[in-house]
Every structure is written in structure tokens, then in C-alpha cells.
All heavy atoms as an XYZ file, in Angstrom:
843
protein
N     -49.696      1.038     10.899
C     -48.444      1.767     10.961
C     -47.412      1.149     10.012
O     -46.694      1.870      9.341
C     -47.940      1.775     12.405
C     -46.619      2.465     12.576
S     -46.744      4.222     12.301
C     -45.930      4.843     13.697
N     -47.342     -0.188      9.974
C     -46.367     -0.855      9.114
C     -46.599     -0.500      7.649
O     -45.656     -0.186      6.916
C     -46.428     -2.366      9.318
C     -45.389     -3.112      8.526
C     -45.415     -4.592      8.822
C     -44.343     -5.293      8.000
N     -44.289     -6.711      8.247
N     -47.852     -0.521      7.207
C     -48.172     -0.187      5.814
C     -47.830      1.270      5.509
O     -47.368      1.585      4.417
C     -49.635     -0.466      5.532
C     -49.988     -1.933      5.605
C     -50.711     -2.341      4.360
C     -51.145     -3.784      4.474
N     -50.381     -4.659      3.631
N     -48.045      2.161      6.468
C     -47.735      3.573      6.267
C     -46.233      3.773      6.096
O     -45.794      4.524      5.221
C     -48.258      4.400      7.438
N     -45.426      3.106      6.914
C     -43.970      3.238      6.807
C     -43.483      2.626      5.497
O     -42.629      3.200      4.818
C     -43.271      2.626      8.030
C     -43.542      3.513      9.248
C     -41.778      2.466      7.786
C     -42.967      3.032     10.537
N     -44.037      1.478      5.110
C     -43.669      0.864      3.827
C     -43.973      1.815      2.670
O     -43.175      1.972      1.755
C     -44.403     -0.458      3.632
C     -43.895     -1.574      4.511
C     -44.752     -2.834      4.426
O     -45.827     -2.812      3.781
O     -44.330     -3.841      5.013
N     -45.144      2.469      2.718
C     -45.525      3.417      1.668
C     -44.575      4.614      1.635
O     -44.184      5.065      0.556
C     -46.965      3.882      1.869
N     -44.198      5.124      2.805
C     -43.249      6.242      2.864
C     -41.894      5.853      2.274
O     -41.299      6.615      1.507
C     -43.063      6.709      4.310
C     -44.174      7.559      4.892
C     -43.954      7.762      6.386
C     -44.227      8.891      4.188
N     -41.397      4.663      2.640
C     -40.108      4.213      2.125
C     -40.147      4.046      0.609
O     -39.215      4.447     -0.091
C     -39.688      2.909      2.795
C     -39.313      3.004      4.271
C     -39.096      1.612      4.861
C     -38.069      3.856      4.466
N     -41.218      3.467      0.091
C     -41.325      3.255     -1.350
C     -41.507      4.564     -2.119
O     -41.005      4.717     -3.218
C     -42.485      2.318     -1.657
C     -42.200      0.878     -1.265
C     -43.369     -0.048     -1.524
O     -44.271      0.316     -2.312
O     -43.379     -1.146     -0.938
N     -42.226      5.521     -1.525
C     -42.501      6.781     -2.208
C     -41.350      7.771     -2.103
O     -40.969      8.398     -3.095
C     -43.780      7.432     -1.633
O     -44.852      6.492     -1.736
C     -44.146      8.694     -2.392
N     -40.775      7.922     -0.908
C     -39.783      8.966     -0.683
C     -38.375      8.437     -0.413
O     -37.430      9.214     -0.359
C     -40.216      9.857      0.491
C     -41.550     10.517      0.263
C     -42.682     10.099      0.942
C     -41.676     11.547     -0.665
C     -43.912     10.689      0.721
C     -42.907     12.140     -0.892
C     -44.026     11.718     -0.196
O     -45.241     12.307     -0.430
N     -38.230      7.141     -0.232
C     -36.919      6.563      0.056
C     -36.029      6.512     -1.176
O     -36.423      6.893     -2.276
N     -34.834      6.034     -0.973
C     -33.853      5.887     -2.052
C     -33.522      4.415     -2.234
O     -33.578      3.637     -1.280
C     -32.567      6.644     -1.699
O     -32.825      8.011     -1.547
N     -33.145      4.056     -3.455
C     -32.714      2.684     -3.727
C     -31.380      2.454     -3.029
O     -30.417      3.195     -3.240
C     -32.580      2.457     -5.227
N     -31.348      1.462     -2.144
C     -30.143      1.153     -1.381
C     -29.832     -0.329     -1.546
O     -30.647     -1.097     -2.055
C     -30.342      1.477      0.099
C     -30.631      2.937      0.378
S     -30.969      3.273      2.120
C     -29.356      3.013      2.813
N     -28.656     -0.704     -1.089
C     -28.253     -2.101     -1.141
C     -27.576     -2.456      0.165
O     -26.777     -1.679      0.685
C     -27.285     -2.300     -2.312
C     -26.951     -3.730     -2.618
C     -26.084     -3.816     -3.856
O     -24.967     -3.312     -3.857
N     -26.604     -4.432     -4.909
N     -27.917     -3.641      0.705
C     -27.249     -4.143      1.899
C     -26.273     -5.213      1.469
O     -26.619     -6.106      0.715
C     -28.254     -4.755      2.866
C     -27.562     -5.200      4.168
C     -28.112     -6.440      4.798
N     -27.949     -7.607      3.949
C     -28.707     -8.680      4.041
N     -29.698     -8.735      4.879
N     -28.501     -9.712      3.257
N     -25.024     -5.085      1.948
C     -24.005     -6.090      1.667
C     -23.598     -6.768      2.961
O     -23.330     -6.106      3.958
C     -22.763     -5.479      1.034
C     -22.926     -5.109     -0.405
C     -21.616     -4.655     -1.006
O     -20.708     -4.198     -0.320
N     -21.521     -4.752     -2.322
N     -23.575     -8.093      2.918
C     -23.098     -8.898      4.042
C     -22.280    -10.022      3.432
O     -22.845    -10.928      2.833
C     -24.268     -9.452      4.843
C     -23.835    -10.263      6.058
C     -25.000    -10.861      6.813
N     -25.892     -9.816      7.308
C     -27.193     -9.992      7.500
N     -27.769    -11.137      7.229
N     -27.937     -9.005      7.962
N     -20.962     -9.914      3.546
C     -20.102    -10.889      2.895
C     -20.280    -10.798      1.385
O     -20.226     -9.722      0.806
N     -20.536    -11.938      0.733
C     -20.731    -11.964     -0.718
C     -22.185    -11.710     -1.103
O     -22.507    -11.552     -2.273
C     -20.272    -13.304     -1.279
N     -23.079    -11.660     -0.117
C     -24.513    -11.483     -0.372
C     -24.870    -10.001     -0.448
O     -24.400     -9.190      0.344
C     -25.308    -12.137      0.771
C     -26.795    -11.924      0.681
C     -27.527    -12.321      1.952
O     -26.882    -12.530      2.985
O     -28.758    -12.403      1.892
N     -25.709     -9.645     -1.409
C     -26.221     -8.273     -1.478
C     -27.709     -8.310     -1.806
O     -28.167     -9.148     -2.572
C     -25.460     -7.443     -2.510
O     -25.648     -7.960     -3.794
N     -28.458     -7.394     -1.180
C     -29.915     -7.324     -1.331
C     -30.308     -5.869     -1.533
O     -29.820     -4.979     -0.829
C     -30.624     -7.881     -0.069
C     -32.130     -7.810     -0.219
C     -30.175     -9.299      0.226
N     -31.200     -5.614     -2.483
C     -31.691     -4.265     -2.753
C     -32.950     -3.981     -1.944
O     -33.758     -4.884     -1.710
C     -31.999     -4.096     -4.238
C     -30.767     -4.241     -5.095
O     -29.703     -3.769     -4.750
N     -30.908     -4.908     -6.219
N     -33.118     -2.721     -1.535
C     -34.320     -2.290     -0.816
C     -34.438     -0.776     -0.912
O     -33.536     -0.106     -1.401
C     -34.291     -2.756      0.652
C     -33.213     -2.125      1.481
C     -33.468     -0.988      2.224
C     -31.935     -2.663      1.521
C     -32.477     -0.393      2.993
C     -30.937     -2.080      2.283
C     -31.212     -0.945      3.018
N     -35.557     -0.236     -0.442
C     -35.775      1.210     -0.394
C     -35.651      1.672      1.050
O     -36.237      1.069      1.947
C     -37.161      1.568     -0.922
C     -37.245      1.409     -2.403
C     -37.637      0.284     -3.071
C     -36.896      2.358     -3.396
N     -37.555      0.486     -4.415
C     -37.106      1.753     -4.658
C     -36.428      3.662     -3.358
C     -36.863      2.413     -5.854
C     -36.199      4.317     -4.555
C     -36.407      3.696     -5.781
N     -34.878      2.736      1.301
C     -34.709      3.230      2.658
C     -34.303      4.695      2.686
O     -34.166      5.335      1.642
N     -34.113      5.199      3.885
C     -33.660      6.573      4.105
C     -32.267      6.550      4.721
O     -31.971      5.699      5.559
C     -34.577      7.315      5.089
C     -35.951      7.605      4.571
C     -37.049      6.973      5.123
C     -36.155      8.515      3.553
C     -38.324      7.232      4.669
C     -37.432      8.789      3.084
C     -38.520      8.145      3.648
N     -31.443      7.505      4.354
C     -30.135      7.690      4.965
C     -29.881      9.188      5.017
O     -30.018      9.873      4.002
C     -29.048      7.000      4.136
C     -27.676      7.001      4.762
C     -27.528      5.759      5.641
C     -26.607      6.995      3.714
N     -29.570      9.710      6.197
C     -29.343     11.152      6.333
C     -28.273     11.408      7.375
O     -28.100     10.615      8.300
C     -30.631     11.867      6.707
C     -31.163     11.484      8.078
C     -32.494     12.145      8.376
O     -33.210     12.547      7.471
N     -32.835     12.249      9.642
N     -27.535     12.523      7.235
C     -26.517     12.855      8.237
C     -27.150     13.145      9.587
O     -28.254     13.667      9.661
C     -25.849     14.125      7.692
C     -26.343     14.297      6.313
C     -27.582     13.493      6.148
N     -26.451     12.788     10.651
C     -26.893     13.098     12.010
C     -26.420     14.507     12.325
O     -25.253     14.843     12.116
C     -26.303     12.093     13.025
C     -26.618     12.510     14.452
C     -26.821     10.699     12.746
N     -27.320     15.319     12.796
C     -26.964     16.692     13.179
C     -26.257     16.658     14.523
O     -26.804     16.159     15.504
C     -28.208     17.563     13.287
C     -28.996     17.628     12.009
C     -28.372     18.647     11.067
N     -29.205     18.771      9.884
C     -28.764     18.552      8.656
N     -27.525     18.173      8.453
N     -29.558     18.705      7.623
N     -25.052     17.186     14.590
C     -24.276     17.218     15.832
C     -24.607     18.507     16.562
O     -24.512     19.587     15.993
C     -22.764     17.134     15.535
C     -21.974     17.257     16.811
C     -22.455     15.840     14.817
N     -25.012     18.372     17.841
C     -25.419     19.552     18.601
C     -24.394     19.967     19.644
O     -24.491     21.033     20.210
C     -26.765     19.298     19.311
O     -26.622     18.155     20.153
C     -27.856     19.056     18.300
N     -23.421     19.135     19.922
C     -22.420     19.476     20.926
C     -21.109     18.771     20.657
O     -21.065     17.768     19.961
N     -20.045     19.305     21.212
C     -18.730     18.719     20.968
C     -18.622     17.290     21.485
O     -17.892     16.474     20.945
C     -17.646     19.582     21.607
C     -17.434     20.953     20.975
C     -16.396     21.739     21.766
C     -16.998     20.812     19.533
N     -19.376     16.955     22.539
C     -19.288     15.610     23.101
C     -19.854     14.558     22.150
O     -19.571     13.383     22.288
C     -20.033     15.539     24.431
O     -21.409     15.796     24.221
N     -20.666     14.972     21.171
C     -21.271     14.030     20.244
C     -20.415     13.775     19.008
O     -20.738     12.920     18.208
C     -22.645     14.528     19.817
C     -23.629     14.569     20.967
C     -24.997     15.003     20.489
O     -25.392     14.620     19.380
O     -25.661     15.728     21.231
N     -19.350     14.534     18.819
C     -18.500     14.350     17.653
C     -17.566     13.174     17.903
O     -16.832     13.152     18.879
C     -17.660     15.626     17.357
C     -16.713     15.378     16.206
C     -18.576     16.789     17.056
N     -17.628     12.191     17.040
C     -16.736     11.050     17.162
C     -15.450     11.376     16.416
O     -15.464     11.970     15.359
C     -17.396      9.814     16.567
C     -16.517      8.603     16.729
C     -17.167      7.394     16.138
N     -16.169      6.360     16.077
C     -16.342      5.133     16.465
N     -17.495      4.767     16.932
N     -15.389      4.258     16.381
N     -14.340     10.964     16.979
C     -13.045     11.240     16.355
C     -12.328      9.937     16.065
O     -12.516      8.944     16.738
C     -12.201     12.111     17.269
C     -12.856     13.443     17.606
C     -11.790     14.461     17.947
N     -12.287     15.803     18.066
C     -12.539     16.622     17.055
N     -12.396     16.221     15.835
N     -12.944     17.847     17.267
N     -11.520      9.964     15.012
C     -10.697      8.813     14.694
C      -9.321      9.298     14.278
O      -9.155     10.426     13.855
C     -11.321      7.956     13.593
C     -11.256      8.572     12.220
C     -11.855      7.659     11.165
O     -12.605      6.769     11.475
N     -11.517      7.898      9.923
N      -8.336      8.425     14.411
C      -6.969      8.783     14.038
C      -6.872      8.849     12.525
O      -7.305      7.942     11.819
C      -5.988      7.760     14.592
N      -6.332      9.926     12.030
C      -6.113     10.099     10.596
C      -4.638     10.298     10.322
O      -3.810     10.316     11.237
N      -4.285     10.474      9.079
C      -2.884     10.651      8.698
C      -2.289     11.898      9.352
O      -1.155     11.888      9.806
C      -2.759     10.743      7.162
C      -3.172      9.412      6.534
C      -1.342     11.097      6.744
C      -3.270      9.442      5.027
N      -3.061     12.960      9.427
C      -2.578     14.220      9.991
C      -3.101     14.469     11.396
O      -3.212     15.594     11.838
C      -2.966     15.385      9.070
C      -2.429     15.295      7.646
C      -2.990     16.422      6.803
C      -0.902     15.346      7.658
N      -3.425     13.426     12.130
C      -3.956     13.569     13.487
C      -5.420     13.179     13.534
O      -5.956     12.573     12.611
N      -6.092     13.540     14.633
C      -7.502     13.192     14.789
C      -8.377     14.010     13.857
O      -8.101     15.167     13.586
C      -7.952     13.428     16.227
C      -7.469     12.390     17.196
C      -8.170     12.523     18.539
O      -8.820     13.552     18.782
O      -8.062     11.580     19.331
N      -9.427     13.375     13.362
C     -10.385     14.083     12.517
C     -11.795     13.662     12.902
O     -12.009     12.556     13.387
C     -10.116     13.791     11.043
C     -10.031     12.322     10.718
C      -9.475     12.060      9.318
O      -8.588     12.785      8.886
O      -9.953     11.103      8.690
N     -12.755     14.571     12.713
C     -14.153     14.279     13.031
C     -14.716     13.308     12.006
O     -14.366     13.356     10.836
C     -14.973     15.567     13.051
N     -15.589     12.427     12.456
C     -16.233     11.456     11.573
C     -17.734     11.705     11.609
O     -18.336     11.679     12.676
C     -15.936     10.010     12.034
C     -16.657      9.016     11.149
C     -14.446      9.753     12.037
N     -18.302     11.956     10.447
C     -19.745     12.213     10.383
C     -20.511     10.895     10.471
O     -20.135      9.899      9.870
C     -20.087     12.927      9.082
C     -21.512     13.401      9.035
C     -21.782     14.283      7.832
O     -21.022     14.238      6.862
O     -22.784     15.009      7.884
N     -21.581     10.919     11.225
C     -22.436      9.743     11.361
C     -23.711      9.961     10.552
O     -24.114     11.097     10.319
C     -22.780      9.508     12.828
C     -21.558      9.148     13.649
C     -21.909      9.038     15.085
N     -22.275     10.373     15.570
C     -22.683     10.639     16.790
N     -22.773      9.693     17.675
N     -23.000     11.853     17.156
N     -24.321      8.861     10.153
C     -25.551      8.905      9.376
C     -26.597      8.026     10.038
O     -26.277      6.969     10.573
C     -25.302      8.406      7.947
C     -24.385      9.291      7.164
C     -23.011      9.194      7.303
C     -24.899     10.234      6.289
C     -22.155     10.009      6.593
C     -24.046     11.049      5.565
C     -22.673     10.944      5.719
N     -27.841      8.441      9.978
C     -28.966      7.661     10.493
C     -29.657      7.023      9.303
O     -29.804      7.644      8.258
C     -29.950      8.578     11.216
C     -31.155      7.853     11.764
C     -32.037      8.821     12.549
N     -33.135      8.104     13.143
C     -34.342      8.027     12.593
N     -34.596      8.618     11.452
N     -35.297      7.357     13.195
N     -30.068      5.766      9.463
C     -30.802      5.113      8.395
C     -32.099      4.522      8.927
O     -32.218      4.198     10.101
C     -29.965      4.019      7.705
C     -29.767      2.783      8.533
C     -30.667      1.740      8.482
C     -28.668      2.671      9.369
C     -30.488      0.604      9.256
C     -28.473      1.541     10.135
C     -29.388      0.509     10.077
N     -33.064      4.408      8.037
C     -34.336      3.743      8.311
C     -34.559      2.792      7.144
O     -34.432      3.179      5.984
C     -35.507      4.741      8.412
C     -36.823      4.010      8.642
C     -35.261      5.749      9.527
N     -34.864      1.535      7.464
C     -35.084      0.528      6.432
C     -36.304     -0.310      6.798
O     -36.732     -0.325      7.950
C     -33.850     -0.363      6.283
O     -33.651     -1.156      7.436
N     -36.849     -1.030      5.835
C     -37.973     -1.912      6.153
C     -37.495     -3.083      7.018
O     -36.286     -3.308      7.155
C     -38.447     -2.393      4.776
C     -37.274     -2.239      3.883
C     -36.480     -1.091      4.427
N     -38.417     -3.854      7.597
C     -38.015     -5.004      8.419
C     -37.189     -6.031      7.640
O     -36.301     -6.664      8.184
C     -39.347     -5.611      8.874
C     -40.345     -4.516      8.751
C     -39.873     -3.656      7.630
N     -37.502     -6.187      6.368
C     -36.751     -7.098      5.507
C     -36.213     -6.325      4.328
O     -36.939     -5.522      3.752
C     -37.652     -8.247      5.015
C     -38.126     -9.148      6.134
C     -37.005     -9.866      6.864
O     -35.992    -10.206      6.214
O     -37.120    -10.065      8.078
N     -34.977     -6.482      3.961
C     -34.029     -7.466      4.471
C     -33.489     -7.059      5.834
O     -33.458     -5.871      6.172
C     -32.909     -7.443      3.431
C     -32.919     -6.047      2.910
C     -34.368     -5.637      2.920
N     -33.057     -8.041      6.597
C     -32.477     -7.778      7.906
C     -31.195     -6.970      7.740
O     -30.356     -7.296      6.904
C     -32.154     -9.096      8.614
C     -31.485     -8.879      9.952
C     -30.965    -10.168     10.575
O     -30.698    -11.127      9.840
O     -30.834    -10.180     11.789
N     -31.069     -5.907      8.509
C     -29.844     -5.114      8.569
C     -29.345     -5.219      9.996
O     -30.123     -5.063     10.936
C     -30.098     -3.636      8.192
C     -28.840     -2.811      8.356
C     -30.628     -3.526      6.765
N     -28.057     -5.498     10.169
C     -27.497     -5.616     11.511
C     -26.106     -5.005     11.554
O     -25.524     -4.677     10.518
C     -27.480     -7.073     11.966
C     -26.637     -7.979     11.118
C     -26.712     -9.400     11.628
N     -25.823    -10.241     10.843
C     -26.095    -11.473     10.493
N     -27.226    -12.029     10.853
N     -25.234    -12.165      9.796
N     -25.592     -4.843     12.770
C     -24.267     -4.258     12.958
C     -23.238     -5.031     12.147
O     -23.261     -6.255     12.098
C     -23.888     -4.274     14.431
C     -24.734     -3.359     15.269
C     -24.413     -3.437     16.756
O     -23.363     -3.973     17.116
O     -25.249     -2.971     17.543
N     -22.342     -4.285     11.494
C     -21.300     -4.892     10.680
C     -21.652     -5.001      9.205
O     -20.778     -5.205      8.372
N     -22.942     -4.865      8.863
C     -23.343     -4.878      7.455
C     -22.891     -3.577      6.798
O     -22.577     -2.592      7.471
C     -24.868     -4.980      7.317
C     -25.406     -6.357      7.646
O     -24.610     -7.318      7.736
O     -26.634     -6.472      7.820
N     -22.898     -3.574      5.474
C     -22.600     -2.367      4.706
C     -23.829     -1.962      3.919
O     -24.551     -2.811      3.398
C     -21.426     -2.605      3.747
C     -20.130     -2.811      4.457
C     -19.665     -4.087      4.708
C     -19.375     -1.739      4.891
C     -18.474     -4.299      5.374
C     -18.179     -1.933      5.562
C     -17.728     -3.218      5.806
N     -24.084     -0.650      3.856
C     -25.163     -0.094      3.055
C     -24.540      0.710      1.926
O     -23.608      1.485      2.161
C     -26.061      0.815      3.903
C     -26.714      0.177      5.119
C     -27.531      1.223      5.882
C     -27.593     -0.995      4.717
N     -25.023      0.505      0.720
C     -24.546      1.249     -0.441
C     -25.645      2.167     -0.930
O     -26.803      1.746     -1.062
C     -24.138      0.299     -1.567
C     -22.771     -0.354     -1.431
C     -22.766     -1.365     -0.321
C     -22.366     -0.988     -2.719
N     -25.279      3.417     -1.180
C     -26.231      4.415     -1.659
C     -25.502      5.350     -2.613
O     -24.534      6.014     -2.217
C     -26.830      5.210     -0.489
C     -27.732      6.390     -0.865
C     -29.011      5.896     -1.537
C     -28.072      7.217      0.359
N     -25.917      5.378     -3.857
C     -25.384      6.281     -4.876
C     -23.854      6.261     -4.916
O     -23.192      7.298     -4.903
C     -25.893      7.697     -4.651
C     -27.400      7.791     -4.742
C     -27.926      9.168     -4.408
O     -27.204     10.033     -3.922
N     -29.207      9.368     -4.647
N     -23.269      5.079     -4.931
C     -21.828      4.930     -5.041
C     -21.057      5.144     -3.746
O     -19.842      5.067     -3.736
N     -21.749      5.410     -2.655
C     -21.106      5.592     -1.349
C     -21.369      4.365     -0.493
O     -22.414      3.734     -0.601
C     -21.642      6.850     -0.667
C     -21.285      8.102     -1.442
C     -22.008      9.319     -0.930
N     -21.527      9.733      0.383
C     -22.033     10.758      1.058
N     -23.016     11.481      0.547
N     -21.561     11.081      2.241
N     -20.406      4.026      0.381
C     -20.505      2.827      1.211
C     -20.488      3.225      2.681
O     -19.648      4.014      3.109
C     -19.333      1.895      0.891
C     -19.414      0.539      1.539
C     -18.291     -0.357      1.016
C     -18.430     -1.770      1.519
N     -17.391     -2.644      0.944
N     -21.420      2.652      3.462
C     -21.579      2.971      4.874
C     -21.552      1.676      5.685
O     -22.196      0.695      5.311
C     -22.904      3.693      5.121
C     -23.056      4.952      4.318
C     -23.538      4.914      3.015
C     -22.696      6.177      4.847
C     -23.673      6.067      2.265
C     -22.824      7.343      4.107
C     -23.311      7.286      2.811
N     -20.843      1.687      6.813
C     -20.797      0.526      7.706
C     -21.780      0.746      8.849
O     -21.760      1.800      9.504
C     -19.397      0.329      8.273
C     -19.266     -0.910      9.125
C     -17.805     -1.102      9.547
N     -17.620     -2.381     10.145
C     -17.926     -2.686     11.400
N     -18.454     -1.767     12.183
N     -17.725     -3.884     11.877
N     -22.649     -0.225      9.094
C     -23.658     -0.116     10.147
C     -22.983     -0.309     11.504
O     -22.362     -1.334     11.757
C     -24.785     -1.154      9.951
C     -25.786     -1.081     11.095
C     -25.469     -0.949      8.609
N     -23.095      0.700     12.373
C     -22.507      0.659     13.719
C     -23.521      0.180     14.753
O     -23.169     -0.532     15.685
C     -22.005      2.042     14.127
S     -20.806      2.726     12.999
N     -24.750      0.622     14.607
C     -25.838      0.225     15.516
C     -27.106      0.058     14.703
O     -27.340      0.789     13.756
C     -26.077      1.290     16.588
C     -25.018      1.337     17.650
C     -25.375      2.355     18.678
N     -25.371      3.667     18.021
C     -25.576      4.807     18.637
N     -25.833      4.824     19.907
N     -25.545      5.936     17.993
N     -27.923     -0.908     15.121
C     -29.192     -1.138     14.439
C     -30.178     -1.757     15.420
O     -29.795     -2.600     16.237
C     -28.995     -2.060     13.238
S     -30.501     -2.308     12.294
N     -31.420     -1.341     15.333
C     -32.459     -1.928     16.177
C     -33.791     -1.878     15.432
O     -33.979     -1.073     14.538
C     -32.578     -1.188     17.504
C     -33.010      0.255     17.369
C     -32.975      0.989     18.692
O     -32.206      0.642     19.583
N     -33.811      1.999     18.825
N     -34.669     -2.761     15.820
C     -35.997     -2.779     15.230
C     -36.910     -1.813     15.955
O     -36.751     -1.559     17.143
N     -37.863     -1.257     15.233
C     -38.895     -0.399     15.815
C     -40.193     -1.194     15.761
O     -40.625     -1.627     14.689
C     -39.010      0.913     15.033
C     -40.083      1.821     15.554
C     -39.881      2.571     16.697
C     -41.305      1.912     14.907
C     -40.879      3.400     17.190
C     -42.305      2.738     15.381
C     -42.086      3.480     16.525
O     -43.080      4.291     17.003
N     -40.803     -1.420     16.910
C     -41.963     -2.293     17.013
C     -43.219     -1.513     17.377
O     -43.154     -0.520     18.101
C     -41.742     -3.359     18.091
C     -40.693     -4.359     17.736
C     -39.347     -4.084     17.951
C     -41.047     -5.575     17.181
C     -38.379     -5.009     17.618
C     -40.081     -6.505     16.849
C     -38.738     -6.223     17.065
N     -44.346     -2.004     16.878
C     -45.649     -1.519     17.298
C     -46.525     -2.757     17.503
O     -46.735     -3.538     16.574
C     -46.274     -0.607     16.249
C     -47.611     -0.082     16.709
C     -48.258      0.812     15.681
O     -48.415      0.367     14.531
O     -48.609      1.944     16.041
N     -46.983     -2.936     18.738
C     -47.820     -4.092     19.086
C     -47.174     -5.404     18.657
O     -47.776     -6.207     17.956
C     -49.207     -3.956     18.475
C     -49.972     -2.762     18.987
C     -51.340     -2.696     18.379
C     -52.058     -1.452     18.872
N     -53.363     -1.287     18.250
N     -45.932     -5.622     19.039
C     -45.187     -6.852     18.769
C     -44.913     -7.113     17.292
O     -44.543     -8.222     16.919
C     -45.881     -8.073     19.391
C     -45.965     -7.975     20.901
O     -45.041     -7.386     21.507
O     -46.941     -8.474     21.478
N     -45.100     -6.126     16.443
C     -44.804     -6.273     15.019
C     -43.724     -5.272     14.641
O     -43.873     -4.076     14.895
C     -46.066     -6.007     14.160
O     -47.078     -6.933     14.544
C     -45.762     -6.143     12.689
N     -42.626     -5.760     14.029
C     -41.572     -4.851     13.607
C     -42.061     -4.074     12.390
O     -42.477     -4.667     11.399
C     -40.289     -5.608     13.248
C     -39.157     -4.662     12.898
S     -37.632     -5.471     12.380
C     -37.180     -6.332     13.856
N     -42.013     -2.741     12.491
C     -42.477     -1.903     11.387
C     -41.325     -1.340     10.561
O     -41.517     -0.969      9.409
C     -43.414     -0.773     11.878
C     -44.695     -1.348     12.446
C     -42.732      0.114     12.886
N     -40.131     -1.259     11.166
C     -38.945     -0.825     10.419
C     -37.698     -1.098     11.277
O     -37.803     -1.483     12.430
C     -39.024      0.660     10.062
S     -38.917      1.796     11.461
N     -36.556     -0.919     10.650
C     -35.280     -0.967     11.359
C     -34.661      0.415     11.260
O     -34.863      1.123     10.273
C     -34.335     -1.980     10.718
C     -34.808     -3.402     10.845
C     -33.823     -4.362     10.192
N     -34.395     -5.667     10.058
C     -34.386     -6.605     10.996
N     -33.799     -6.368     12.151
N     -34.939     -7.773     10.784
N     -33.929      0.797     12.296
C     -33.262      2.086     12.276
C     -31.926      1.956     12.976
O     -31.736      1.078     13.805
C     -34.123      3.159     12.920
C     -34.535      2.848     14.348
C     -35.513      3.863     14.878
O     -35.765      4.891     14.259
N     -36.085      3.587     16.026
N     -31.011      2.822     12.608
C     -29.707      2.738     13.229
C     -28.777      3.839     12.757
O     -29.188      4.791     12.109
N     -27.511      3.656     13.107
C     -26.470      4.637     12.814
C     -25.363      3.932     12.030
O     -25.008      2.793     12.301
C     -25.894      5.231     14.120
C     -24.752      6.179     13.846
C     -26.992      5.921     14.910
N     -24.818      4.650     11.045
C     -23.703      4.105     10.278
C     -22.705      5.212      9.979
O     -22.986      6.395     10.187
C     -24.199      3.439      9.003
S     -25.182      4.483      7.930
N     -21.515      4.815      9.540
C     -20.453      5.748      9.198
C     -19.949      5.418      7.803
O     -19.885      4.253      7.413
C     -19.314      5.658     10.204
C     -19.730      6.143     11.568
S     -18.541      5.910     12.919
C     -16.996      6.096     12.181
N     -19.613      6.452      7.046
C     -19.153      6.240      5.682
C     -17.765      5.604      5.699
O     -16.900      5.965      6.489
C     -19.134      7.557      4.913
C     -18.876      7.374      3.444
C     -19.181      8.603      2.624
O     -19.458      9.670      3.198
O     -19.136      8.479      1.391
N     -17.570      4.656      4.804
C     -16.294      3.953      4.666
C     -15.518      4.607      3.538
O     -16.066      4.837      2.453
C     -16.527      2.462      4.340
C     -15.216      1.741      4.107
C     -17.317      1.798      5.451
N     -14.263      4.928      3.781
C     -13.422      5.489      2.731
C     -13.676      6.942      2.422
O     -13.315      7.422      1.353
N     -14.317      7.653      3.323
C     -14.586      9.090      3.069
C     -13.397      9.929      3.454
O     -12.580      9.586      4.212
C     -15.801      9.534      3.864
């Protein structure tokens, strides 16, 4: 399973970068918008003209480099802050990391 996910990321993923402080690491991963199915799932934040909806994105990355909450992901000139991240395991072996992030400065 791990080799299959690595092959998928390398073949169909996008070149991304993880930033943590002054450190940055390149890797191949997926990033896509989360489809909102109900009003309760829309996150809101205070904006200049009142509350506004904030779109969330789901990402999938290889086990290395480590991605954790608070890191930033860069993709095609856009910057995303990782809100949640967890490893996906098969038989005690991490095969990928997945989580949710929000675009910074959008």
C-alpha cells in the first residue's frame, strides 16, 4: 500500500513545499478544496465587512517530510496553514499523512 500511494503522489501529485520557521522542504502531494455539504460545515471568520466564509482544503502527503499543525504548505504561489494533520497507517506502517488547511491571505 505504501509503494502504491508513493507512486500515485509522484505520478499525479503536485510539487509542494512545507515551511516550518526558516526551514523549507519540497515534496509531491495533493491539495484540493473540501466540498461543503451543509451550512454547519462552513467556517466563518471576522473580516473587514463582517463575517465571511473560509474555504478549507484537504491535503495528502507522503510520510516524510513530517507535516504537522501550524506548518505552512506552498503550492503554485499560494500559501496554506495546516489546521489538522494525522498519519494514515496500515499494519503499523505510516503510508501517508492527511489533513485540513486554510489558505493564508486569500
